[in-house]
C-alpha positions in Angstrom: -17.4 23.4 -1.9 -15.2 20.3 -2.0 -14.2 18.8 -5.3 -14.8 15.1 -5.6 -13.7 12.9 -8.4 -16.2 10.7 -10.2 -14.8 7.7 -8.3 -15.2 9.5 -5.0 -18.8 10.5 -5.9 -19.7 6.9 -6.8 -18.2 5.7 -3.5 -20.1 8.4 -1.6 -23.4 7.5 -3.3 -22.9 3.8 -2.6 -22.2 4.5 1.1 -25.0 6.9 1.6 -27.8 5.7 -0.7 -29.6 3.9 2.2 -29.5 7.1 4.2 -31.0 8.9 1.3 -33.9 6.4 1.1 -34.5 6.7 4.8 -34.5 10.5 4.8 -31.3 10.7 6.7 -29.3 13.1 4.6 -29.2 16.8 4.8 -31.0 18.7 2.0 -27.7 19.7 0.4 -26.6 16.0 0.4 -29.9 14.8 -1.0 -29.7 17.4 -3.7 -26.2 16.4 -4.6 -27.1 12.7 -4.8 -30.2 13.4 -6.9 -28.2 15.7 -9.2 -25.5 13.0 -9.7 -28.1 10.3 -10.2 -29.6 12.4 -13.0 -26.4 12.1 -15.0 -25.1 8.8 -13.8 -26.9 5.6 -14.9 -25.2 3.4 -12.3 -26.0 5.6 -9.4 -29.5 6.2 -10.7 -30.1 2.5 -10.8 -28.8 2.0 -7.3 -30.9 4.9 -6.0 -34.0 3.5 -7.7 -33.4 0.0 -6.3 -33.1 1.4 -2.8 -36.2 3.5 -3.1 -38.2 0.6 -4.5 -37.0 -1.6 -1.6 -37.9 1.0 0.9 -41.4 1.4 -0.6 -41.8 -2.4 -0.5 -40.9 -2.5 3.2 -43.3 0.4 4.0 -46.1 -1.5 2.2 -45.2 -4.8 3.9 -45.4 -3.3 7.4 -48.1 -0.7 6.8 -50.6 -2.4 9.0 -48.3 -2.6 12.0 -46.5 0.7 11.7 -46.4 2.6 14.9 -47.6 5.9 13.4 -46.7 9.5 13.7 -45.1 10.7 16.9 -44.4 7.2 18.2 -40.7 7.8 18.9 -41.4 11.2 20.5 -44.0 9.6 22.8 -41.6 6.8 23.8 -38.8 9.2 24.6 -41.1 11.5 26.5 -42.3 8.5 28.5 -38.8 7.4 29.3 -37.8 10.9 30.4 -40.9 11.1 32.6 -40.3 7.7 34.1 -36.6 8.4 34.8 -37.5 11.6 36.6 -39.6 9.6 39.1 -36.9 7.0 39.8 -35.3 7.2 43.2 -31.7 6.2 43.3 -30.4 5.2 46.7 -26.8 4.7 47.5 -25.8 1.2 48.6 
């Protein structure tokens, strides 16, 4: 475990709060940020603001959201298409 001063923790939270909201942090990192936000009003407010904004964006685009598996289908399609491509030397 690495020791981080309060100043370092605040900086880390500020830099990674968007990743938290987007689900981009590892479980240990999410737990660390949530634990810190539970005792730090400034970081709790920041986290709450980001989560509210993320919820607002999800609601705003709910009708046009691509749905589950969209990225996986796109990548699979690109891989399949690239496998059929014939590259000829010039």
